[in-house]
N, C-alpha and C positions, 0 to 999 in steps of 0.2 A: 651397466644394472640401472644406474640413475636416470639414463635416458629410456629405458623400457618403462621403467615408474613414470616418469613425465610425461611419456606417450601416452601412457593408461589413464593418467589423470584428465590429460588433454580430452581423450577419447569420452570419458566418463562427463566431464564438465559440457563437451557438445550434446551429449546424449540426454543431461539433464535440461539443458538449455532448449532442445527439441519437444522434450517433454512437458515442460512449460508451456511452449506454445501451443503444442497440441491440448492442453488442458484449457488454455485460456480460450483458444478456438470452440472449443465444446462450450465452455460457458457462456460465450458469447451468442450460442446458438439454442435457443429456449429447447426446442425439440430433441436436440442432441443431448442436452445437460439433463432433460427429464430423463432420457433413455439411461445415462451414464449414473445419476442420482438412484435408479431402479437397480442396475448392476451391482452399485456399490452395497445397496441394501441387500440382495440376495446372496452377496457374497459374505457380508457380515453374520445373516442366520444360518449360511452353511459355517462358519466357524463356530457360532453358537451351539450348533448342532453336533459338533465333533467335539465341543468343550473347549477349545482353543482361548474363547472367550467366555469370561464369567462374569457374572452382575456381583456386586460386593456382598451381598445379602447371601450367596451362596460360597464367598472365600472363607477360608481357615484363618485362622489368627496368623499364620506367617505369612500366607499368600498376600493376606491386607496389608501386613507390615510393608512388605515388598512393593506394592502398588504405592502406598504412600510416601515410601521413599524414593520412588521413580517419580512419583508427581512432584515431590520437593526438588529434586535437582533439576527436573524441567522448568518447574515457575523459576529458581535459581539463575539457572542459565537465560532463559527469559530477561527476567531483571536485569542482569549483566549487559546483555546486548542492548536493552532499553537506554542504560548509563553510558556506555559507549558513545551509542546515537546521539544522546542529549549531547555528550561533550564534545563530539563533531560537529553539531549544529552551532553551538554555543561559541566554538573557535572559529565558525565560518561565518556567523553575525558579527561577530567582535572586526575580524579582518575586513568586511565586506561593505560595512554600512557606516554611515557618516555619525561617529560619536563624539565630535570635539566638545561640544556645548552640554551633553549630557553626563550624567555622573556614571562611573564604570558599574555601578550596581543595576542602573537602569537600563541596560543598553538594549536588554530584551523587549523594552516598550517601545522601541522605536515603531513609528507606522508609517507606512508607503503613503506618502501626499501626492498630489499631482506632480510638485517637482522632481518626485524620484521615477517616476514615468518614463523611460526613454524609448521602449516599445509598444507599439499598438496591436500588434500581431497575435491574434488568438484565432482558436479554429473549436468546431463542435464536433465532439465524437461521442458515438454510443458509449452507454455505460453497460454493465453485464445485466442489468436488468430493463434493458430496451429504451432506457429513456436518455437524455441529450445532456453530456457535460461539455463545462466551457472548458478547454484548455489553453492556460495562459501561463508562460515562464515555465513550463512543464509541469505545474502543478493542475489541479483539476476543480471545477467548482461546480456547484449544484443552483440551479434557479430556484429564487426565491417566490413561490406561490404565481407564477407567469408574469411576475413583474421584470423590469429590468436589474435588478439586483441579485446577486450570486453570492452564496457563500461558501467557503472550503469545504470539499466533500470529506475531511475528516473533522466537520465541526462536532461531532457526538461524542470525538475523544479529546476536545477543548480546543480545537484550531480557534481562532479568532477572525482569519483573514476573509476579507470580502472585498468585493467589485461592486462596482455598478457601471451600466451601460448608458449610455446618452440615447439620444432618440435617432440620432445618425449613425449608430451601431459603433461609433468608437468609446473605447475606455475613458470615464468620466473622473472615476477614481477609485483608487485602490487602496484600502486601510488594513490596520492588523500585519501581525506577523507570524509567518508559518512557524510552528515549532518543529518540524517534522521534515524529513528529506520527501522531495517529490516522488508521487508512485513512477513505477519503472512500466513505461510503456515501450513498444517497438513497433514499426510501421512494415506493414507485411509488403508482397511485390505487388498488391492489387491496391494498396494505399491505405488499407484498412491499419486503424491503430489497435492494438492488442497488449493489454495490461500482463504483464511478464509476473506480477506477485501479488 
């Protein structure tokens, strides 16, 4: 019985993984993505016609309370995931960076200067919007207005990590610390990098 359950879980996990890949391939193709968005919009409108989706203005007091409770649970679950992620990142930074001459409470302020750069291999990959992203050490960076400076793709969420390329194409400097895990990408059989989440 336990083996059956484990096999079912593995099959479901593989199915979810394939679905993620399929979705990311659709997102990377603007035409397919537009078609998918239209299908989703029509699906939503059909649900609305059947009364399975209600705007808050037409909900009863009980339905509104249930919707709010669901929302609170989702937000609490999201915050717990973020807290766990921050804890994992904090532990990773403490264990993997030079903090000998730095106070314990300031370990997160460590910045990557040239002496920390041991690998210069990076690649350019297409973003979901059709732009170019620079990928280095599994993190992605966006070009700063056609200059040789790049900033982390999570900059809008507060990440301060930056890169500067030299005129020869090598990484001159990398400053700032990523507070988040790298985005999950997978290389397809054709060599295309596909974002997993």
